[in-house]
N, C-alpha and C positions, 0 to 999 in steps of 0.2 A: 451361333447357337447350335449345339449338337443335333444330329438327326432325330434322336428320340424325343428331345424336348420340343423340337419344332412340330413333330408328329402329334404330340399330346396337345399342343396349342391348336392345331388344325382339327382335332377331334371334338367338334362342338356337339355333335349329336351323341346321345347316350347309346352304347352298343346294346344289341338285343339281349345279351346275357345279363347285363346290368339292370335293364328294365324288368326282366323276369325276376331277378333277385331283389329288386327294390322293396317290395312288401315284406319279404323275409328280413331284410336288413333293418327296416324300421321297427319290426316286431322285436328283433333281438336287441336293439339299442335303446328302446324305451325303458326307463327306470321302473323297477318293480315297486309295488306298494309296500311300505314298511319303514323302518327307522334304522339308521346306521348303528352298529354295535360300538360300544366304548372300547378302549384299549384292553388288552388281555389282563393287565394288572387291575384295572378298575372293575372289569367284569368279574374277575376272581374275587375281589373284595365284596362285591355285591352278592355273588353267589354263595359266599360263606354265610350270609344272613338269610338268603331267600331260596337257595336250591332245595327242592323237596328231599333229595337224598340226605342232605345234611340236617335238615329239619327233623327227619326221622331219626337220624343218629343222635342228635342232641336230645330228642324226646326219650330215646332209650336210656341215655345218661340220667335224665330226670326220673324215669321209672326206677332205675337202680338206686338212685339217691333216696327216693321215697321209701323203697323197700329196706334199704339200709337203716334209715331213721326208724322205721317201724320195728326193726329187729331189736332195737334197744328198749322197747316199751316193756314194762312189767305187766304180768297178767292182772286183769281187773278183779277186784273183789266182788263178791255176790251178796247182796242184802236179802233177807228173808223175814217173813212174819208168819207165825204158825198159831192157829187157834184150835184149842182142844175143848171138848165138852161144851160147845157154845149153844147147844140145844136147850139149855135151861134145866137139865136133870139135877136131882138132889141125891145126896148120900143118905144111906139108912141111919148113920150115927148122928150126923150134925143137922141134917135137913137143909144144908146150904148147897148151892151149886158149886161144882168142882171145875168150873171154866178156868182155862189157863191160856195165857197169851205169851208167846215167845218171840222176841226180836233177836235175830242172829246176823252175823257177818262172817262170811267164809272167804278165805284167801288161799288160792293155789300157790304152792311153793315148789319151784323148779329145783330138781336135784341133778347131780351128776354132770354139772357144767353145761346144761342145756342152753342157758341164756348166753353164755360166753361163746359156744359153738354157733349159735344162731347169729350173734353179732359179727363174728368172724366171717361167716358165710356171706352176710350182707355186704360187708366191707370188700371182700374179695370180688363179689359180683359187680360192685361199683368200680373197682379198679379195672375189671375186664371191660366194662362198658366204656370207660374213659379211654382205654387203649384202642378199642374198636372205633371210637370216634376219631381218634388221631389217624387211624388207617383210612377211614372214610374221607377225611379232609385231604390227605395226600393222594388218594385215588381220584377225588374230584379235580384237584390241581392237574393231575396227569391227563385225565379225560378232557378237561377244558383246554389244555395245551394242544392236545392232538386235534380237537375239534376246531380250535381257533387257527392253528397252523394250516389245517386242511382248508378252511374257508379262505384264509389269506392266499394259499396256493391256487385255489380255484378261481379266485378273483383276479390274480395275476395272470392266470392262463387266459382268461377272457380278454384282458388288455393285450396279451401277446397275440392271440388270434385276431383281434381287431386290427392291430398293426399289420399283421400278415395279410388280412383281407384287404386293407386299404392299399398295401403295396401291390398286391395281386390285381386290384382294380386299376391302379395306375399303369401297371404293365400291360393289362388288357387293352386299355384305351390307346396307349402308344403303339402296341402291336397291330391292332386293327387299322389304325391310321396309316402305319407303314405298309400294311397289306394293300390298302386302298391306293396308296402312292406307288405300288409296284416294287417296293424295296424288299418285302418279305413275302414268302409263300403263304398261301391260305392255311396250310396245315399248322403253321406256327400260331396263327390266331386261334385255332381250335385248341391247341395245347395251352395257350394263355387262358382261354375261356375255361377249360377244365380245371386248371390250377386255381382260378378264381372261385369256381363253384365248390371245389374241395375245401378252400379256405373258409367259405361260407358255412359249409357243413361242419367243419371243425369248430367254428364260432358257435353254431347252434348247440353242439354237444357240450362245449365249455360253459355256455350260459346255463344249460340245464344242470350240469354238475355243480356250478356255483350256487344255484338256488337250493339244491339239495343240501350242500355243505352248510349254507347259512340256516336252512331250516333245522338241521341237526344241532347246530350251535344254539339256536333259539330254544329248542326243546330241552337241551341239557340244563340251561339256567332258568327254564320256565319263564321266558320273556313274554310280556303281554301280547306282542305282535312279532312276526318274523323279522329278523334283521335283513336289510337289503345291501349292506356293505360292512366291511370291517376296516379298522385302522391298522395299517402294517406296523406291528409291534413285536412280532416273534421272528419272522424270517430274516429281518435285518440283523438279529443277534446271532444267526447261525455261524457266521464267519468269525465273530468275536468271542465265541465260547472257548474257554480254556480247556486244555486236556484234562480229562477226568482223573481223579486220584486213584491210585491202584489199591489202596487199603479200603476194605469195606467198613461201614460203620460198626461200632462195637455191638450195637443191639439193633436189629431190624425191627421196625414197628410191627410187622405181621407176626414175627416170632414173639415179641413182647406181649401182643394180644393173645396169641395161642397159649403162652405160658400162664397168663393171668386167667384164662379160661380153665386151664388144667388145675390151677390152684383153687379156683372157685368150685370146681367139681369135687375136689378132695374135701373142701370145707362142707359142702352139702352132704357128702358121705358121713362126715362126723355128726352132722345134725340128725341124720336118719338113724345112725347107730345109737345115739343118745335118747331117741324117742322110746325105746323099749324100757327105759328106766321110768317107773311110775312116779307121777307127781303126788305129793301129799297135800291134802286140802285141810287146813286148820279152821275150825269154826268156834267162835266165841259169841255168846248170846246172853240175853237177859229174859228171865221168865217171871211173869206176874201170876201169882196164885190168888185168884179172886176170893175163894172161900176163906183163906187164911189171911188175906190182905197182906201178903208178903211178897217180896221180890228177891229172886235168887239168880245167881250166875250159873250159866251152863257153858260147857265147852267140849270139844272133841276133835278128832282127826279122822279122815277117811283116806283110803289107799286103794286105787284100782288094782285088780289082780290080772296080770298079763297071762291069762290062761289060753285065750283063743287067738288073739291078735298080738304077735311079737314083731310086727313091722318087717318081717323077712322079705316080702316082695319089694318094698321101697328101698330096703338096704341093697338087695341084689341089683335093682335098677340103677341106683346111685353108683354102685361099684362099676357097672358097665359104662356109665357115663364118664367115670374117671379113666377107664381104659380107652374110650374113644377120644377123650380130650388129650390124653397122652400121645396117642397116635397122631392126632392133628398137630400137635406141638412138634413132634419129630419130623413130620412131613413138611410143616411150615419152615422149620429150620433148614432142612435140606433144600427145599425149593428156593428159599431166599439166597442161600449161599451160591447155589448154582445159577440162579437168575442174575445175581450181581456180577459173576464172572462173565456170563454171556452178554449182559448189558454193557459191561466195560469194553469188551472186545468190539461190540457193535458200535459203541460210541467212537472208538478210535478208528474203525474202519469208515464210519460216516465222515469223520473229520478229514481223513485222507481223500475220500471220494469227493468231498466238497471242494477241496483244493484243486483236484484234477479237473472237475467239471467247470469250475470257475475259470481256469486257464483255457479250457477248450471253448467255452463260450466267447471269451475275448478273442481267440484266434478266428472263430466262425464269424464274428462281427467284422473283423478286418477283411476276411476273405470275401464276405458278401459286399462290403463297400467297394473293394477293388473290382469285383465282378460286375457290379452295377455300373461303375464308371466305364469299364471296358465295353459293356453292352450299349451304353448311350453313345459311345464313340464308334460303335460298329466293329469292335475288335473281338468281342466274345458273342457266342450265340445265345438265343433265348433259352435253350435247354440248360446251358451253363448257369444262367441267371436263376432259372427255376430251381435247379439243383442247389445252388448256393443259398437261396432263401429257405428251401426246405431244411438244409443242414443247419442253418442258423436257428430256425424254429426248434428243431429237435434239440440242439445244444442248449437253448434257453429252457426248454422243458426239462431236460436232464438236470440242469442247475436248480430249477425249482424243486424237483424231486429230491435232489441231494440236500437242499436246505431243510425240507420237511423231514427227511431221514435223520439229519443231525439234531433237529429240534426234538424229534421223537425219542432218540437215544438219550439226550440229556434229561428229558422228562421222565423216562423210565428209571434212570439212575436216581432222580430225585424222589420218585415214588418209593423205590425200594429202601431208600434212606429215611423215608418218613418226612421229607421236606417239600415245601412248595417249589415247583420248578422255577428256575431262573432268578430266584431271590426276590428282593424288592424292586419296585419300579425304578428305572434309572432316572 
């Protein structure tokens, strides 16, 4: 049996550093109260129906649909009844009352294409709301992918630091036993103890980061209680993602939404311009002449005179809204095209980085195994072992970061293209 393994077997008593850190270790390894999160795909499906931000977006579409339906309605007629001379007075000639009763019905008539302009404006606003809803869905998929990948990475880091802490604890036990046997100097036990405590500190930080990442994920989908774990469903995809296509989509969803809003603003301007055309109100009625016991038909038209209010303020405001919407459209188009090129370069760089860090992690794994074997046989020093373990931990951390970066880059491309990241569930 190698010296290191025999020393570990002889170390029956827990070292002082381990006894000091035992309460912290128990606190860090106890499971948090909560429920595990479903996979990314299942969570996205649930979020499409329950996420507050999508519920608001769907409600805005419902509002626009209701207003578009209302825009097709005709103006309501007005019914009226008019009594004249109902006080009972008599005429000098006949001596009979001249009371008259008139029943009338008035109907506003829209001129100048007002109704058509109103309907077109309602339909344009509905189209814009639907386009914004698609943008909101793509944005939710992107944000959820980032939050889920972040939670996966944080959870993986906790496992990584737990393994590192366990390895450090094993090294510390063996080193202290070898120091007691006189095979190593006391300073090496202090070095092993410092490495162990540093691993515990890293574990505590990783646990806190994981709790925060899970809380952010829970808040994003409005979960009834915070998640305490996630199912690895995105990070394993990082190495399998294909190289992104160079050609951008023909129509970016943000550009489509901005163009729809521009068109809706122009339609609203048409509505305001048509408001200055006065509406004719046609009236048709029946008049009953009590004194003569006769019934006659009456009719007429009325027309407002646009003398004081010519709707100039609303027309100017609508014109400014058109200008602002056009500016937003131009900005959205430029931003989408620039963002696509940047995201494409980022995705390619992330893929190359992932390949390199994956190879580096494999090499670090082999180097640590060889160094540990050499230390157990007394051929390598404790410092070499500690350095190899630190290098391995750093390589694994870089691999996790590279996986998250690749996932983020793919999600960003999907958002710009108006798609749900990573397609359907495998």
